[in-house]
Residue frames as a rotation matrix with the C-alpha (Angstrom) as fourth column:
UNK 1
0.255 0.159 -0.954 9.75
-0.744 0.663 -0.088 26.36
0.618 0.732 0.287 1.05
UNK 2
0.223 -0.107 0.969 9.48
-0.800 0.548 0.244 23.14
-0.557 -0.829 0.037 3.05
UNK 3
-0.097 -0.317 -0.944 11.09
-0.763 0.633 -0.134 19.85
0.639 0.707 -0.303 2.06
UNK 4
0.022 -0.043 0.999 10.57
-0.773 0.632 0.044 16.35
-0.633 -0.774 -0.020 3.29
UNK 5
-0.769 -0.335 -0.545 11.26
-0.605 0.656 0.450 12.89
0.207 0.676 -0.707 1.97
UNK 6
0.367 0.872 0.324 8.64
-0.872 0.444 -0.207 10.23
-0.324 -0.207 0.923 1.44
UNK 7
-0.554 -0.590 0.588 9.75
-0.364 0.806 0.466 6.59
-0.749 0.044 -0.662 1.35
UNK 8
-0.193 0.430 -0.882 8.88
-0.952 0.135 0.274 4.83
0.237 0.892 0.384 -1.89
UNK 9
-0.204 0.181 0.962 7.08
-0.615 0.741 -0.270 1.82
-0.762 -0.647 -0.039 -0.49
UNK 10
0.795 0.577 0.186 6.30
-0.197 0.536 -0.821 0.61
-0.574 0.616 0.540 -3.99
UNK 11
0.207 -0.791 -0.576 9.86
-0.931 -0.339 0.132 0.55
-0.299 0.509 -0.807 -5.28
UNK 12
-0.814 -0.536 0.224 10.04
-0.465 0.832 0.301 -3.24
-0.348 0.141 -0.927 -5.38
UNK 13
-0.015 0.942 0.335 6.50
-0.312 0.314 -0.897 -3.80
-0.950 -0.118 0.289 -6.58
UNK 14
-0.733 -0.238 0.637 7.41
0.499 0.449 0.741 -4.23
-0.462 0.861 -0.210 -10.26
UNK 15
-0.576 0.585 0.571 4.33
0.535 -0.258 0.805 -3.57
0.618 0.769 -0.165 -12.36
UNK 16
0.474 0.864 0.169 2.35
0.501 -0.422 0.755 -0.65
0.724 -0.274 -0.633 -10.98
UNK 17
-0.058 -0.572 -0.819 5.13
0.996 -0.087 -0.010 0.59
-0.066 -0.816 0.574 -8.69
UNK 18
-0.880 -0.340 0.332 5.08
0.398 -0.909 0.125 4.08
0.259 0.242 0.935 -10.18
UNK 19
-0.124 0.922 0.367 1.35
-0.053 -0.375 0.925 4.51
0.991 0.095 0.095 -9.80
UNK 20
0.509 0.252 -0.823 1.53
0.735 0.370 0.568 3.20
0.448 -0.894 0.003 -6.22
UNK 21
-0.449 -0.755 -0.478 4.31
0.882 -0.459 -0.104 5.67
-0.140 -0.469 0.872 -5.44
UNK 22
-0.756 0.231 0.613 2.29
0.139 -0.858 0.494 8.46
0.640 0.458 0.616 -7.09
UNK 23
0.333 0.938 -0.101 -0.66
0.241 0.019 0.970 7.70
0.912 -0.347 -0.220 -4.84
UNK 24
0.241 -0.337 -0.910 1.55
0.970 0.118 0.213 7.81
0.035 -0.934 0.355 -1.75
UNK 25
-0.800 -0.600 -0.014 2.99
0.599 -0.800 0.037 11.18
-0.034 0.021 0.999 -2.79
UNK 26
-0.421 0.728 0.542 -0.48
0.115 -0.549 0.828 12.53
0.900 0.411 0.147 -3.66
UNK 27
0.508 0.620 -0.598 -1.62
0.636 0.198 0.746 11.76
0.581 -0.759 -0.294 -0.12
UNK 28
-0.202 -0.696 -0.689 1.22
0.954 -0.298 0.021 13.98
-0.220 -0.653 0.725 1.15
UNK 29
0.793 0.609 -0.015 -0.32
0.577 -0.758 -0.304 17.02
-0.196 0.232 -0.953 -0.62
UNK 30
-0.156 -0.925 -0.347 2.97
0.470 -0.378 0.798 18.15
-0.869 -0.039 0.493 -2.16
UNK 31
0.611 0.330 -0.719 3.46
-0.342 -0.710 -0.616 20.62
-0.714 0.623 -0.321 -5.00
UNK 32
0.430 -0.567 -0.702 6.45
-0.842 0.029 -0.539 18.97
0.326 0.823 -0.465 -6.64
UNK 33
0.859 -0.264 0.440 8.34
0.023 0.876 0.481 15.70
-0.512 -0.403 0.758 -6.79
UNK 34
0.229 -0.863 -0.450 11.97
-0.973 -0.211 -0.090 15.02
-0.017 0.458 -0.889 -7.61
UNK 35
0.547 -0.079 0.833 13.11
-0.141 0.973 0.185 11.67
-0.825 -0.218 0.521 -8.91
UNK 36
-0.515 -0.849 -0.120 15.18
-0.369 0.093 0.925 9.89
-0.774 0.520 -0.361 -11.48
UNK 37
-0.983 0.182 -0.010 12.71
0.085 0.509 0.856 7.77
0.161 0.841 -0.516 -13.45
UNK 38
-0.398 0.916 -0.055 9.06
-0.437 -0.243 -0.866 8.50
-0.806 -0.321 0.497 -14.15
UNK 39
-0.835 0.178 0.521 7.15
0.485 0.686 0.543 6.00
-0.261 0.706 -0.658 -16.25
UNK 40
-0.789 0.517 0.334 4.13
-0.006 -0.549 0.836 7.08
0.615 0.657 0.436 -18.29
UNK 41
0.142 0.903 -0.406 1.50
0.561 0.264 0.784 5.90
0.815 -0.339 -0.469 -15.79
UNK 42
0.008 -0.227 -0.974 3.23
0.969 -0.237 0.064 7.46
-0.245 -0.944 0.218 -12.79
UNK 43
-0.921 -0.388 0.026 3.90
0.378 -0.876 0.300 10.65
-0.094 0.286 0.954 -14.74
UNK 44
-0.470 0.825 0.314 0.24
0.121 -0.293 0.949 10.94
0.874 0.484 0.038 -15.73
UNK 45
0.312 0.604 -0.734 -0.94
0.803 0.246 0.544 10.27
0.508 -0.758 -0.408 -12.17
UNK 46
-0.322 -0.522 -0.790 1.39
0.851 -0.525 0.000 12.92
-0.415 -0.672 0.613 -10.74
UNK 47
-0.969 -0.012 0.246 0.40
0.152 -0.816 0.558 15.48
0.194 0.578 0.793 -13.39
UNK 48
-0.147 0.989 -0.017 -3.28
0.370 0.071 0.926 14.72
0.917 0.130 -0.376 -12.80
UNK 49
0.333 0.198 -0.922 -2.69
0.940 0.011 0.342 15.46
0.078 -0.980 -0.182 -9.10
UNK 50
0.945 0.126 0.301 -1.29
0.160 -0.983 -0.090 18.87
0.285 0.133 -0.949 -10.11
UNK 51
0.619 -0.768 -0.162 2.34
0.223 -0.026 0.974 18.24
-0.753 -0.640 0.155 -9.25
UNK 52
0.644 -0.601 -0.473 5.42
-0.751 -0.380 -0.540 19.54
0.145 0.703 -0.696 -10.97
UNK 53
0.913 -0.319 0.254 7.89
0.263 0.937 0.229 16.76
-0.311 -0.142 0.940 -11.78
UNK 54
0.588 -0.787 -0.188 11.64
-0.808 -0.581 -0.094 17.34
-0.035 0.207 -0.978 -11.69
UNK 55
0.817 -0.421 -0.394 14.46
0.228 0.863 -0.450 15.07
0.529 0.278 0.801 -12.77
UNK 56
0.295 -0.759 0.581 17.21
-0.854 -0.482 -0.196 14.78
0.429 -0.438 -0.790 -10.19
UNK 57
0.885 -0.081 -0.458 19.48
0.233 0.930 0.286 12.15
0.402 -0.360 0.842 -8.72
UNK 58
-0.129 -0.986 0.100 22.51
0.133 -0.118 -0.984 11.92
0.983 -0.114 0.146 -6.50
UNK 59
-0.765 -0.209 -0.609 23.20
0.623 -0.003 -0.782 13.11
0.162 -0.978 0.133 -2.97
UNK 60
0.152 0.988 0.006 19.87
0.959 -0.149 0.240 14.42
0.238 -0.031 -0.971 -1.67
UNK 61
0.266 -0.084 -0.960 21.35
0.526 -0.822 0.218 17.57
-0.808 -0.563 -0.175 -0.12
UNK 62
-0.795 -0.582 -0.173 22.89
0.133 -0.445 0.886 18.44
-0.592 0.681 0.431 -3.51
UNK 63
-0.612 0.641 0.464 19.63
0.717 0.201 0.667 17.72
0.334 0.741 -0.583 -5.32
UNK 64
0.389 0.769 -0.507 17.67
0.904 -0.425 0.049 19.96
-0.178 -0.477 -0.861 -2.95
UNK 65
-0.155 -0.532 -0.832 20.22
0.228 -0.839 0.494 22.73
-0.961 -0.113 0.252 -3.44
UNK 66
-0.948 -0.167 0.273 19.85
0.286 -0.059 0.956 22.33
-0.143 0.984 0.104 -7.20
UNK 67
-0.143 0.976 0.164 16.06
0.943 0.085 0.323 22.51
0.301 0.200 -0.932 -6.82
UNK 68
0.386 0.257 -0.886 16.26
0.677 -0.732 0.082 25.67
-0.627 -0.631 -0.456 -4.69
UNK 69
-0.390 -0.639 -0.663 18.54
-0.064 -0.700 0.711 27.22
-0.919 0.320 0.232 -7.32
UNK 70
0.599 0.745 -0.293 16.12
-0.407 -0.031 -0.913 26.25
-0.690 0.666 0.284 -10.14
UNK 71
-0.302 -0.834 -0.461 18.80
-0.905 0.098 0.414 24.00
-0.300 0.542 -0.785 -11.68
UNK 72
-0.638 0.135 0.758 16.73
0.109 0.990 -0.084 20.83
-0.762 0.029 -0.647 -12.01
UNK 73
-0.907 0.343 -0.244 14.91
-0.323 -0.194 0.926 20.21
0.270 0.919 0.287 -15.28
UNK 74
-0.253 0.908 0.335 11.13
-0.564 0.143 -0.813 20.05
-0.786 -0.394 0.476 -15.03
UNK 75
-0.894 -0.065 0.444 9.84
0.242 0.762 0.601 17.10
-0.377 0.644 -0.665 -17.02
UNK 76
-0.407 0.779 -0.477 7.09
-0.854 -0.510 -0.105 17.62
-0.325 0.364 0.873 -19.57
UNK 77
0.523 0.552 -0.649 6.71
-0.703 0.710 0.037 13.91
0.481 0.437 0.760 -20.30
UNK 78
0.925 -0.164 0.344 7.68
-0.081 0.797 0.598 10.50
-0.372 -0.581 0.724 -19.00
UNK 79
0.295 -0.892 -0.343 11.39
-0.955 -0.287 -0.075 9.77
-0.031 0.350 -0.936 -19.21
UNK 80
-0.766 -0.460 0.450 11.20
-0.407 0.888 0.216 5.95
-0.499 -0.018 -0.867 -19.31
UNK 81
-0.669 0.512 -0.539 9.22
-0.475 0.263 0.840 3.63
0.572 0.818 0.067 -21.59
UNK 82
0.310 0.874 0.375 5.94
-0.935 0.209 0.286 2.02
0.172 -0.439 0.882 -20.57
UNK 83
0.923 0.160 -0.349 6.48
-0.113 0.982 0.151 -1.26
0.367 -0.100 0.925 -18.75
UNK 84
0.043 -0.998 0.049 10.00
-0.352 -0.061 -0.934 -0.48
0.935 0.023 -0.354 -17.54
UNK 85
-0.321 -0.147 0.935 9.05
-0.940 -0.075 -0.334 -1.25
0.119 -0.986 -0.115 -13.95
UNK 86
0.743 0.652 -0.150 7.65
-0.638 0.758 0.138 -4.70
0.204 -0.007 0.979 -14.75
UNK 87
-0.017 -0.737 0.676 9.51
-0.703 0.490 0.515 -7.56
-0.711 -0.467 -0.526 -13.20
UNK 88
-0.119 -0.123 -0.985 10.74
-0.938 0.338 0.072 -10.22
0.324 0.933 -0.156 -15.56
UNK 89
-0.854 -0.327 -0.405 10.24
-0.218 0.931 -0.292 -13.19
0.473 -0.161 -0.866 -13.28
């Protein structure tokens, strides 16, 4: 099992950041993603690309250990409401 990190270049994009991040990850041809918040559009894009989506946060080495030990929950739906990434200004 190989692991690598992918910078989230869309993290400050506000609206559409999740979909942009999903496209970046899809280009990496990964089987799974680990993150803290997955909005409905990003979640759908990742699922459409065939990825498993896991909820995890904290120190990355701990999160990877949790993943290897099958301790991270796999998400079956988005865990934040639509529009949560929209900037207010």
